[in-house]
C-alpha positions in Angstrom: 5.0 -46.2 -32.2 7.2 -43.5 -33.7 8.6 -40.7 -31.6 9.9 -40.5 -28.0 8.8 -42.9 -25.4 6.7 -41.8 -22.4 8.5 -40.4 -19.3 9.1 -42.9 -16.5 7.1 -42.2 -13.3 10.1 -41.1 -11.3 10.5 -38.1 -13.6 6.9 -36.9 -13.0 7.4 -36.1 -9.4 10.6 -35.5 -7.4 9.8 -36.9 -4.0 11.3 -36.0 -0.7 12.4 -39.0 1.3 11.2 -38.7 4.9 14.3 -40.6 6.0 16.3 -37.5 5.0 15.1 -35.8 8.2 16.8 -36.9 11.4 13.8 -36.3 13.7 10.6 -38.0 14.6 8.7 -34.7 15.0 9.7 -31.1 14.8 9.7 -30.9 18.6 13.2 -32.3 18.2 14.2 -29.7 15.6 15.7 -26.3 16.2 13.8 -23.5 14.5 15.3 -21.0 12.1 13.9 -17.6 12.9 16.7 -15.7 11.1 16.9 -18.1 8.1 16.2 -15.6 5.4 19.8 -15.2 4.3 20.4 -19.0 3.9 17.0 -19.4 2.3 17.8 -17.3 -0.7 17.2 -13.7 0.4 20.8 -12.7 0.8 20.7 -10.1 -2.0 17.6 -8.4 -0.5 19.1 -8.4 3.0 22.3 -6.9 1.8 20.4 -4.1 0.0 18.4 -3.4 3.2 21.4 -3.3 5.4 23.2 -1.0 3.0 20.3 1.4 2.9 19.9 1.4 6.7 23.6 2.2 7.2 23.6 4.9 4.5 23.1 8.3 6.0 23.1 10.4 2.8 19.7 11.8 1.7 17.6 9.9 -0.8 18.6 6.4 0.3 15.2 5.2 1.2 14.3 1.6 0.3 11.7 0.0 -2.0 11.2 -3.7 -1.1 9.9 -5.5 -4.2 8.6 -9.0 -4.3 5.5 -11.2 -4.4 2.9 -11.2 -1.7 3.3 -13.9 0.9 7.1 -14.1 0.5 7.9 -13.0 4.0 8.9 -9.5 3.0 7.2 -7.8 6.0 8.7 -10.2 8.6 12.2 -9.9 7.2 11.9 -6.1 7.0 10.6 -5.8 10.6 13.4 -8.1 11.9 16.1 -6.2 10.2 14.7 -2.8 11.2 14.3 -3.8 14.8 17.9 -5.1 14.9 19.2 -1.9 13.5 16.9 0.3 15.6 18.2 -1.3 18.8 21.6 0.2 18.1 20.3 3.8 17.6 19.6 6.5 20.1 16.0 7.3 21.1 14.8 10.4 19.3 13.5 13.4 21.2 9.9 14.0 22.2 7.9 16.4 20.0 5.6 19.0 21.6 3.7 22.0 20.5 3.4 25.2 22.5 1.1 28.2 22.4 2.7 31.1 20.5 2.0 34.2 22.5 3.1 36.4 19.7 1.1 34.7 17.0 -1.5 32.2 18.3 -2.2 30.9 14.7 1.4 29.6 14.5 2.1 27.1 17.4 5.7 26.6 18.2 7.5 23.3 18.1 9.4 22.1 21.2 11.8 19.2 21.1 12.9 17.7 24.5 14.9 14.6 25.3 12.9 11.4 25.2 10.6 10.9 28.2 10.8 14.6 29.3 7.9 15.6 27.2 5.4 13.7 29.3 7.0 14.9 32.5 6.8 18.5 31.3 3.2 18.0 30.3 2.4 16.6 33.8 4.2 19.5 35.5 2.4 22.1 33.4 -0.9 20.5 34.3 0.0 20.7 38.0 1.0 24.3 37.5 -2.3 25.1 35.8 -4.2 23.6 38.7 -2.2 25.7 41.2 -2.3 28.9 39.3 -6.0 29.7 39.8 -6.0 29.5 43.6 -2.7 31.3 43.8 -3.8 34.2 41.7 -7.1 34.4 43.5 -5.4 34.4 46.9 -3.0 37.1 45.8 -5.5 39.4 44.2 -8.0 38.8 47.1 -5.5 39.5 49.8 -6.4 42.3 52.3 -3.2 44.2 51.5 -3.8 44.2 47.8 -7.5 45.0 48.2 -6.7 47.9 50.6 -4.1 49.2 48.1 -6.5 49.1 45.2 -9.3 50.7 47.3 -6.9 53.5 48.3 -5.9 54.1 44.7 -9.6 54.2 43.6 -10.5 56.5 46.5 -7.6 58.8 45.7 -8.7 58.9 42.1 -12.2 59.7 43.1 -11.1 62.4 45.5 -9.0 63.9 42.7 -11.9 64.2 40.3 -14.3 65.5 43.0 -11.7 68.1 44.2 -11.2 69.4 40.6 -14.9 69.7 40.1 -15.4 71.4 43.5 -12.6 73.9 42.8 -14.2 74.7 39.4 -17.5 75.3 41.2 -16.0 77.7 43.7 -14.3 79.7 41.0 -17.4 80.1 38.8 -19.5 81.0 42.0 -17.2 84.0 42.5 -18.0 85.0 38.9 -21.8 85.0 39.6 -22.6 81.5 38.4 -23.7 78.3 40.1 -22.2 74.9 39.2 -25.0 72.4 39.3 -24.9 68.6 38.9 -28.1 67.2 37.3 -29.3 63.9 35.9 -28.3 65.1 32.5 -24.9 66.2 33.5 -23.2 69.4 34.7 -24.7 72.9 34.1 -24.0 76.5 34.9 -26.7 78.9 36.1 -26.6 82.7 37.0 -27.2 83.5 40.7 -29.1 86.1 42.6 -28.0 86.7 46.2 -26.0 83.5 46.0 -29.0 81.4 44.8 -29.6 80.1 41.2 -31.8 82.4 39.2 -35.1 81.0 38.0 -35.8 80.8 34.3 -38.6 83.4 34.7 -36.4 85.9 36.4 -33.6 85.3 33.8 -36.1 86.0 31.0 -37.0 89.3 32.8 -33.5 90.5 32.6 -32.4 93.0 29.9 -31.1 91.6 26.8 -27.6 93.0 27.5 -27.6 91.3 30.9 -28.7 88.0 29.4 -26.0 88.1 26.7 -23.3 88.8 29.4 -24.6 85.8 31.4 -24.6 83.5 28.3 -21.0 84.5 27.5 -19.9 83.6 31.0 -21.7 80.3 30.9 -20.0 79.6 27.5 -16.5 80.4 28.9 -17.0 78.2 32.0 -18.4 75.4 29.9 -15.2 75.4 27.9 -13.2 75.2 31.1 -15.4 72.3 32.3 -14.8 70.5 29.0 -11.0 71.0 29.3 -11.2 69.5 32.8 -13.3 66.5 31.7 -10.9 65.8 28.9 -8.2 65.2 31.5 -10.3 62.6 33.3 -9.5 59.7 30.9 -5.8 60.2 31.4 -6.4 60.2 35.2 -8.3 57.0 34.9 -5.6 55.5 32.8 -3.1 56.5 35.5 -5.4 54.7 37.9 -5.5 51.5 35.8 -1.7 51.7 35.4 -1.3 52.1 39.2 -3.6 49.1 39.8 -1.7 47.1 37.1 1.5 47.9 38.9 -0.1 46.8 42.2 -1.3 43.6 40.6 2.1 42.9 39.1 3.7 43.5 42.5 1.4 41.2 44.2 1.3 38.5 41.5 5.0 38.6 40.7 6.1 36.8 43.9 3.3 34.2 43.6 4.1 33.4 40.0 7.8 33.3 40.7 7.2 30.9 43.6 5.2 28.6 41.4 7.7 28.7 38.5 10.8 28.4 40.6 10.9 24.6 40.9 10.0 24.2 37.2 12.8 26.5 36.2 15.2 24.6 38.3 14.0 21.2 36.9 14.3 22.3 33.3 17.3 24.6 33.6 19.1 22.6 30.9 16.3 23.3 28.3 16.5 26.9 27.0 13.3 26.6 25.0 11.4 25.5 28.0 12.8 28.4 30.1 11.7 30.8 27.3 8.2 29.3 27.5 8.2 29.9 31.3 9.2 33.5 30.7 6.3 33.9 28.3 3.9 32.4 30.8 5.1 34.8 33.5 4.7 37.8 31.3 1.3 36.7 30.1 0.2 36.2 33.7 1.4 39.5 34.9 0.1 41.3 31.8 -3.4 39.8 32.3 -3.6 40.6 36.0 -7.1 40.5 37.4 -8.5 39.1 34.2 -7.5 35.7 35.6 -10.0 36.0 38.4 -12.7 34.6 36.1 -12.6 33.6 32.4 -14.0 36.2 30.1 -16.2 35.5 27.1 -13.2 35.1 24.8 -11.7 32.5 27.1 -14.9 30.5 27.2 -15.1 30.5 23.4 -11.6 29.1 23.0 -11.4 25.3 22.8 -9.4 23.6 25.5 -9.1 20.0 26.2 -9.6 20.5 30.0 -11.7 23.6 29.9 -9.1 25.5 31.9 -8.8 29.3 31.7 -5.0 28.6 31.5 -5.3 26.2 28.6 -2.7 28.0 26.5 -0.1 27.0 29.1 -0.6 23.3 28.4 2.0 21.2 26.6 0.7 19.4 23.5 2.7 16.2 23.6 2.7 15.2 19.9 5.1 12.2 20.1 6.1 10.6 23.4 9.1 8.3 23.4 9.1 7.7 27.1 8.7 3.9 26.6 10.7 3.7 23.3 13.8 1.7 23.2 16.2 2.6 20.4 14.9 4.2 17.3 11.2 3.9 16.6 9.9 1.4 13.9 6.5 2.5 12.7 4.4 0.4 10.3 1.6 2.6 8.9 -1.1 0.3 7.5 -3.5 3.2 6.6 -1.2 5.6 4.8 -3.7 8.4 4.0 -2.5 11.9 3.8 -3.6 12.9 7.3 -2.2 9.7 8.8 1.1 10.3 7.2 1.6 14.1 7.6 -0.6 14.7 10.6 -3.8 16.8 10.8 -5.4 19.6 12.7 -8.9 18.8 14.1 -11.7 21.3 14.5 -14.6 21.5 16.9 -17.9 23.4 16.8 -18.6 25.9 19.5 -21.4 28.4 19.5 -22.0 27.6 15.8 -18.4 28.4 14.9 -15.8 25.9 13.7 -12.6 26.6 15.7 -9.4 24.9 16.5 -6.5 25.1 18.9 -2.9 23.8 19.1 -4.1 21.0 21.5 -6.1 19.6 18.5 -3.0 18.9 16.4 -2.6 15.2 15.8 0.7 13.5 14.9 1.2 11.6 11.7 3.3 8.5 11.0 6.1 10.7 9.9 6.2 12.4 13.3 6.1 9.0 15.2 8.8 7.6 13.0 11.1 10.7 13.0 14.5 9.6 14.1 13.8 6.0 13.1 12.1 4.0 10.4 8.7 4.1 8.6 7.3 1.0 6.8 4.6 1.7 4.2 2.7 -0.7 1.9 2.8 0.8 -1.6 -0.6 -0.5 -2.8 -2.4 0.9 0.3 -0.7 4.3 0.1 -1.3 4.8 -3.6 -5.0 4.1 -3.0 -5.1 7.2 -0.9 -5.4 10.6 -2.6 -2.5 13.0 -2.2 -0.6 10.6 0.1 2.3 10.0 -2.3 2.7 13.7 -3.1 2.6 14.5 0.7 5.3 11.9 1.4 7.5 13.2 -1.4 7.1 16.8 -0.2 8.2 15.9 3.3 11.2 13.8 2.2 12.4 16.4 -0.2 12.1 19.3 2.2 13.3 17.4 5.2 10.4 18.8 7.3 6.9 17.7 8.2 4.5 20.6 7.6 1.0 19.9 8.9 -1.3 21.4 6.4 -4.0 20.3 3.9 -2.6 19.1 0.6 -1.8 21.8 -1.8 -4.5 20.6 -4.1 -7.2 20.9 -1.4 -6.1 24.1 0.4 -8.8 26.2 -1.2 -11.6 23.7 -0.7 -12.6 25.1 2.8 -12.7 28.6 4.2 -12.3 27.3 7.8 -9.6 29.1 9.7 -6.8 26.7 10.7 -3.4 26.8 12.3 0.1 26.8 10.8 2.2 24.8 13.2 5.9 25.2 13.0 7.3 22.3 10.8 8.9 19.3 12.5 12.1 17.7 11.2 11.7 14.8 8.9 14.7 12.7 9.8 13.8 9.1 9.1 14.3 6.1 6.8 11.3 5.0 4.7 10.9 1.4 3.7 8.2 1.0 1.1 7.0 -2.6 0.4 5.3 -3.3 -3.0 5.3 -5.5 -6.0 7.7 -5.4 -8.9 5.2 -3.8 -11.3 4.7 -0.9 -9.0 8.4 -0.4 -8.6 9.0 -0.4 -12.4 6.1 1.9 -13.1 7.3 4.4 -10.5 10.8 4.2 -11.9 9.7 4.9 -15.4 7.0 7.5 -14.8 8.0 9.5 -11.7 11.5 11.1 -11.9 11.4 12.0 -8.2 11.0 8.3 -7.2 14.5 7.4 -8.2 15.9 10.5 -6.4 14.2 9.5 -3.1 14.3 5.7 -3.2 17.7 4.9 -4.4 17.9 1.3 -3.0 15.8 -1.6 -4.3 15.6 -4.7 -2.1 14.4 -7.5 -4.5 13.1 -10.6 -2.8 13.4 -13.9 -4.6 10.4 -16.1 -5.0 12.1 -19.4 -4.6 15.5 -21.1 -3.9 17.3 -24.1 -5.2 16.1 -27.4 -3.9 19.2 -29.0 -2.6 19.6 -31.5 0.3 21.0 -28.7 2.5 18.2 -26.3 1.6 15.6 -29.0 2.3 17.0 -29.2 5.9 16.9 -25.5 6.3 13.4 -25.4 4.7 12.3 -27.9 7.4 13.7 -25.6 10.1 11.9 -22.6 8.6 8.6 -24.5 8.5 9.2 -25.5 12.1 9.5 -21.9 13.1 6.4 -20.9 11.2 4.4 -23.7 12.9 5.7 -22.8 16.4 4.9 -19.1 15.8 1.3 -20.1 15.0 1.2 -22.5 18.0 0.5 -25.6 15.8 1.1 -29.2 16.6 4.5 -30.5 15.8 5.0 -32.1 12.4 6.3 -35.6 11.8 8.9 -36.3 9.2 6.3 -37.6 6.7 4.4 -34.3 6.9 7.6 -32.3 6.5 8.6 -34.3 3.4 5.1 -33.7 2.0 5.4 -29.9 2.7 8.8 -29.9 0.9 7.2 -31.5 -2.1 4.4 -29.0 -2.0 6.9 -26.2 -1.8 8.5 -27.4 -5.0 5.0 -27.7 -6.7 4.2 -24.1 -5.6 7.5 -23.0 -7.1 6.4 -24.7 -10.3 9.8 -26.5 -10.5 10.9 -29.8 -9.1 14.3 -28.4 -8.4 13.2 -25.2 -6.6 11.4 -24.4 -3.3 8.9 -21.6 -3.0 9.6 -18.8 -0.5 5.9 -17.8 -0.4 5.7 -18.9 3.2 2.2 -17.6 3.7 0.8 -20.4 1.5 2.7 -23.1 3.4 1.6 -21.5 6.7 -2.0 -21.8 5.6 -1.5 -25.5 4.7 0.0 -26.2 8.1 -2.8 -24.4 9.9 -5.5 -26.4 8.1 -3.6 -29.6 8.6 -3.4 -28.8 12.3 -7.1 -28.4 12.3 -7.6 -31.9 11.0 -5.0 -33.4 13.3 -6.6 -31.9 16.4 -9.9 -33.2 15.2 -8.4 -36.7 15.3 -6.7 -36.0 18.7 -3.4 -36.8 16.9 -0.2 -35.9 18.8 1.5 -34.5 15.7 0.6 -33.5 12.1 1.2 -36.3 9.7 1.5 -36.6 5.9 -2.2 -37.7 5.8 -3.3 -34.5 7.5 -1.3 -32.4 4.9 -3.0 -34.4 2.1 -6.4 -33.9 3.7 -5.8 -30.2 4.0 -4.7 -29.9 0.4 -7.7 -32.0 -0.8 -10.1 -29.9 1.2 -8.7 -26.7 -0.2 -9.0 -28.1 -3.7 -12.6 -29.2 -3.1 -13.5 -25.7 -1.9 -12.4 -24.3 -5.3 -13.5 -27.2 -7.5 -16.8 -25.8 -8.8 -15.4 -24.3 -12.0 -13.2 -27.3 -13.1 -16.0 -29.7 -12.2 -18.5 -27.7 -14.4 -16.0 -27.7 -17.3 -15.4 -31.4 -17.0 -19.1 -32.2 -16.7 -19.8 -30.1 -19.8 -17.3 -32.3 -21.7 -18.8 -35.5 -20.3 -22.3 -34.5 -21.2 -21.2 -33.6 -24.8 -22.0 -29.9 -24.5 -18.3 -29.1 -25.0 -16.9 -31.3 -27.7 -13.6 -33.0 -26.7 -12.7 -36.4 -28.0 -10.3 -38.7 -26.1 -10.6 -41.6 -28.5 -10.2 -42.0 -32.3 -8.3 -40.0 -34.8 -9.0 -36.9 -36.9 -7.1 -34.7 -39.3 -6.8 -31.0 -38.5 -8.0 -31.4 -34.9 -5.9 -31.6 -31.7 -6.6 -31.4 -28.0 -4.8 -28.4 -26.6 -4.4 -27.6 -22.9 -5.1 -24.3 -21.1 -4.9 -23.0 -17.6 -7.5 -20.8 -15.9 -6.6 -18.7 -12.9 -9.3 -17.9 -10.4 -8.8 -16.4 -6.9 -5.2 -17.5 -6.8 -6.1 -21.1 -7.9 -5.0 -22.6 -11.2 -7.1 -25.2 -13.1 -6.2 -27.0 -16.3 -8.6 -28.4 -18.9 -8.5 -29.4 -22.6 -9.8 -27.3 -25.4 -10.3 -28.4 -29.0 -8.0 -26.7 -31.6 -8.9 -27.1 -35.2 -7.3 -26.0 -38.5 -8.4 -25.9 -42.1 -6.2 -25.2 -45.1 -6.9 -24.4 -48.7 -5.2 -22.7 -51.7 -4.5 -19.1 -51.0 -1.9 -16.4 -50.7 0.1 -17.5 -47.7 -2.3 -16.2 -45.0 -2.9 -18.0 -41.7 -6.0 -16.6 -40.2 -6.1 -16.5 -36.4 -9.9 -16.5 -35.8 -9.3 -15.6 -32.1 -7.4 -12.5 -33.2 -9.9 -11.5 -35.8 -12.7 -11.6 -33.3 -10.7 -9.7 -30.7 -10.5 -12.7 -28.4 -6.8 -13.4 -29.0 -4.2 -11.5 -26.9 -0.9 -10.1 -28.3 1.2 -13.1 -27.2 -1.2 -15.6 -28.7 -1.2 -13.7 -32.0 2.6 -13.6 -31.9 2.6 -17.4 -31.6 0.4 -17.8 -34.7 2.7 -15.5 -36.6 5.7 -17.6 -35.5 4.2 -20.8 -36.8 3.4 -19.1 -40.1 7.1 -18.2 -40.4 8.0 -21.8 -39.6 5.8 -23.1 -42.4 7.3 -20.6 -44.9 10.9 -21.3 -43.8 10.7 -25.1 -43.9 8.3 -25.8 -46.8 8.3 -22.7 -49.0 11.9 -21.6 -49.4 11.8 -22.1 -53.2 8.1 -21.5 -53.9 5.5 -19.1 -52.6 3.5 -20.2 -49.6 0.2 -20.6 -51.4 -2.3 -21.5 -48.7 -5.0 -19.8 -46.7 -5.4 -21.5 -43.3 -7.7 -20.9 -40.3 -7.0 -21.7 -36.7 -9.5 -21.5 -33.9 -10.2 -22.6 -30.3 -13.5 -24.3 -30.7 -16.2 -23.4 -28.2 -14.0 -20.7 -26.6 -15.9 -17.6 -25.7 -13.4 -15.9 -23.5 -10.1 -14.1 -24.3 -7.2 -16.3 -25.2 -3.7 -15.2 -24.2 -0.3 -16.8 -24.3 1.6 -18.9 -26.8 1.4 -22.3 -25.1 -1.1 -23.5 -27.7 1.2 -22.7 -30.7 2.6 -26.3 -30.8 -1.0 -27.7 -30.9 -2.0 -25.2 -33.5 1.0 -26.1 -35.7 0.3 -29.8 -35.3 -3.4 -29.3 -36.3 -2.3 -27.2 -39.3 0.2 -29.7 -40.5 -2.4 -32.5 -40.0 -4.9 -30.5 -42.1 -2.4 -29.8 -44.9 -1.4 -33.4 -45.3 -4.7 -34.9 -44.2 -2.9 -36.9 -41.6 -5.2 -38.0 -38.7 -4.1 -37.1 -35.2 -4.7 -39.2 -32.1 -7.5 -37.7 -30.0 -6.4 -39.6 -26.9 -3.5 -37.3 -26.5 -3.4 -33.6 -25.5 -0.7 -31.2 -26.5 0.8 -28.1 -24.9 3.9 -26.1 -25.8 5.1 -23.1 -27.8 7.3 -23.2 -30.9 9.9 -21.0 -32.4 10.6 -20.3 -36.1 12.8 -23.3 -36.3 10.2 -25.8 -35.0 11.8 -26.1 -31.6 9.4 -26.6 -28.7 9.7 -24.2 -25.8 8.6 -24.3 -22.2 5.2 -23.1 -21.0 3.6 -22.3 -17.6 1.1 -24.3 -15.6 2.3 -27.7 -16.9 1.3 -29.6 -13.8 -2.3 -28.2 -13.8 -2.7 -28.8 -17.6 -1.6 -32.5 -17.3 -3.8 -33.0 -14.3 -6.8 -31.3 -15.9 -6.6 -33.7 -18.9 -6.0 -36.7 -16.6 -9.1 -35.9 -14.6 -11.2 -35.9 -17.8 -9.7 -39.2 -19.0 -10.2 -40.7 -15.5 -13.9 -39.7 -15.5 -14.3 -41.2 -19.0 -12.3 -44.3 -18.1 -8.5 -44.7 -18.6 -7.7 -46.9 -21.6 -3.9 -47.0 -21.3 -3.5 -45.1 -24.5 -4.2 -41.6 -23.2 -1.6 -39.0 -22.3 -0.2 -35.6 -22.9 2.7 -34.2 -24.9 4.7 -31.5 -23.2 7.9 -29.6 -24.0 11.1 -31.2 -22.8 12.2 -28.1 -21.0 9.1 -28.5 -18.8 10.2 -31.9 -17.4 12.1 -30.1 -14.6 8.9 -28.5 -13.6 6.9 -31.7 -13.1 5.5 -32.2 -9.6 2.3 -34.1 -10.5 -0.3 -35.4 -8.1 0.3 -38.9 -6.6 -2.7 -40.4 -8.5 -1.3 -39.2 -11.9 2.1 -40.6 -11.1 0.6 -43.9 -10.0 -1.4 -44.1 -13.3 1.7 -43.5 -15.3 3.6 -46.1 -13.3 0.9 -48.6 -14.1 0.9 -47.7 -17.8 -2.7 -46.3 -17.7 -1.6 -42.7 -18.6 1.5 -41.4 -20.4 3.5 -38.1 -20.4 5.6 -37.5 -23.5 8.3 -34.9 -23.7 9.3 -33.5 -27.1 11.9 -31.0 -28.2 10.7 -30.4 -31.8 7.5 -30.3 -33.6 8.6 -33.3 -35.6 8.8 -35.4 -32.4 5.3 -34.2 -31.5 3.9 -35.1 -34.9 5.4 -38.5 -34.7 3.7 -39.2 -31.4 0.4 -37.7 -32.5 0.3 -39.5 -35.9 2.4 -42.6 -35.5 4.3 -41.7 -38.7 8.0 -40.8 -39.0 8.7 -37.1 -39.4 11.3 -37.7 -42.1 14.6 -36.0 -42.6 15.9 -34.8 -45.9 18.6 -36.8 -47.6 21.8 -35.5 -49.2 19.8 -34.1 -52.1 17.2 -32.6 -49.9 14.5 -35.1 -50.7 12.1 -36.3 -48.0 11.3 -40.0 -47.5 8.0 -40.9 -49.0 5.1 -41.4 -46.6 6.9 -39.3 -44.0 5.1 -36.4 -42.3 7.3 -33.7 -43.9 7.0 -35.2 -47.3 3.2 -35.2 -47.1 3.2 -31.6 -45.9 5.7 -30.4 -48.5 3.7 -32.2 -51.3 0.5 -30.6 -50.2 2.0 -27.1 -50.2 3.7 -27.8 -53.6 0.3 -28.9 -54.9 -1.3 -25.7 -53.6 1.5 -23.6 -55.2 1.0 -25.3 -58.5 -2.7 -24.9 -58.4 -2.5 -21.2 -57.5 -0.3 -20.4 -60.6 -1.8 -22.9 -63.0 -4.5 -22.4 -65.7 -7.9 -24.1 -65.3 -6.8 -26.9 -67.7 -3.7 -27.5 -65.8 -5.6 -27.6 -62.5 -7.8 -30.4 -63.9 -4.7 -32.3 -64.9 -3.2 -31.8 -61.5 -6.3 -33.1 -59.9 -6.4 -36.2 -62.1 -2.7 -36.9 -61.4 -3.2 -36.3 -57.7 -6.1 -38.8 -57.7 -4.1 -41.5 -59.5 -1.2 -40.9 -57.1 -3.5 -41.3 -54.1 -4.9 -44.6 -55.6 -1.4 -46.0 -56.2 -0.5 -45.1 -52.6 -3.6 -46.9 -51.3 -2.8 -49.9 -53.4 0.8 -50.0 -52.1 -0.5 -49.8 -48.5 
């Protein structure tokens, strides 16, 4: 057969020799908990360490990489290492603002002292009530207040009595009635009756009324002085209360003032409490209506003396490391809760709740980008805090007018922390391109690699890493066969025989499932067979779709031929990705060609089923045709390419090699072997380029051939650059070893056509002529014939047809 020979079986899978490991089970192997640098993440660790050491503003970190690559574990380890060398940040508290209750004051105290201060204030509050009650109920104070009240009463009574004596001398009586004070004329020292008064002459009546009016004015002047006398009484009682409460309050506050003498802010708060207590005086005996309507967590009348401990670092060692998994706006910035009392929505500084920024202040905050961007306003709130350097607890600016509920305006807390955001590469690039503030705030990118080179040393380190993962999950030890199998699976997951995946989550899942099967057999260790069982079970769980596709082909519903030959038809290979699993299966690609104006119609694109990359591949093969076969004549064909029985979008250029082979076969009417499948992309020079999913594509076609019965002639054609990616299943490798299945690697479309047709491709001689009966000669002749037909008259077309027919007959005779 013309063309390259099939690849030997040892090139289809790069095995890992169990003898390379110097242990029987991983119980004898030292784990590698800090293996990330040696396992290919040195660049990412270097970026993280630089950002953590950088104290300038804006040097926050965005960790980019694929899910399951161990990003979170590495970030947590590095942050904890760095945090252990840092000082513990202060506790954050909120206090009642006696000058403006709507604006609670922020209090920062050394770590651990916030909880002590809160406890001391709770003790003070418990002691205040009895102490105030005792002081105000003391006999001395009660006697003093009684004396002040009696003196005030005597003063008022004396003034009224003196007024009565003076008006009596003027012939009037000063009477106190239910309606108030009145003046009445007298006769012989007794009040005159109304009848007697009416009997008096008019002049006498007028004189009496004038005197009553004068004395009423003097009474009014006297009564106007009474409020000031009562205020003097209240002031005197207040002074008495201050004098009796002062020593009691001072006695209670003295030990606290001594304990917190080094904290000026706390001493100022004590002074404000003392002033408030003395100013309130007897109001503390029982809570008034206003007190009862004010929310307090313990219902105390002294609730405003409580300490709201927002962040407590009493148990913190080093700087805090906070991983916020639900990064909503309120969870990041903090929030102010409200309660309903008497039908009113009210709040209080004790209802302030800390956000992740508060808890991480002075340390490090880890955020998951995809979760944070799913929350409204969270990103804007985070940027606002990082830009301003302060954490202001308030509704987002976009929502501040949504509710008329009265809220608080707490004093902002400092935002002194390092943010580490973990996300994928697409998110990082989108933010960099579309949000100018992102680059100002997140100046450091820690890019995690997806795999590492597969060298003997790295295989040993890989084994130690897998050992650590197994021990962390409390799995059975692995024997050397199981470890070798996991190394091979690591290469397969990396889609390269010379690389090892760093997506440790996938390998951890495999080990957990293998541990399940090993324990079911009461095995002392996980063996290679348990790994194989776990992989097979996982594949079976997701096998519904590939089995349906294969069954459709076997039943003849989907037309795929694995025997015979046919011109213009080739078996292409595609990969379908579902729920993280990848499945390969064949698809029929057909091509037709006729005289035209140089157009190659991509039916997938015309029906909006072809993606941009697929359309690009078709345009490239069109350019190849023109460059190779129509340099001195117009490309005079109209061709059509289509994926038969394909009803879903097609993307990628991995079918362009198959499409080109089908088109060349259609042009020259050269039959193509249907027992072979083709995958690969081509460039304008006919060179075959690498594609993705090569292992799944080969295995998908193998499974179909196996179901139909292997004949020893079936196989696949893949790009030579993909040979380094081959990590095929053991059954595929075994079939190739036994000659029942073949894998061919090609570098050019000529090599592919030689394998598919059995004919030589043909190279031009010194004069540029192609050998007769070669592939390129037949294609060039067909295109020349089309060009001649396109520009010929009807008579000339008839002559060309007759000559072409005689030429075909002579060719058949010679064959």
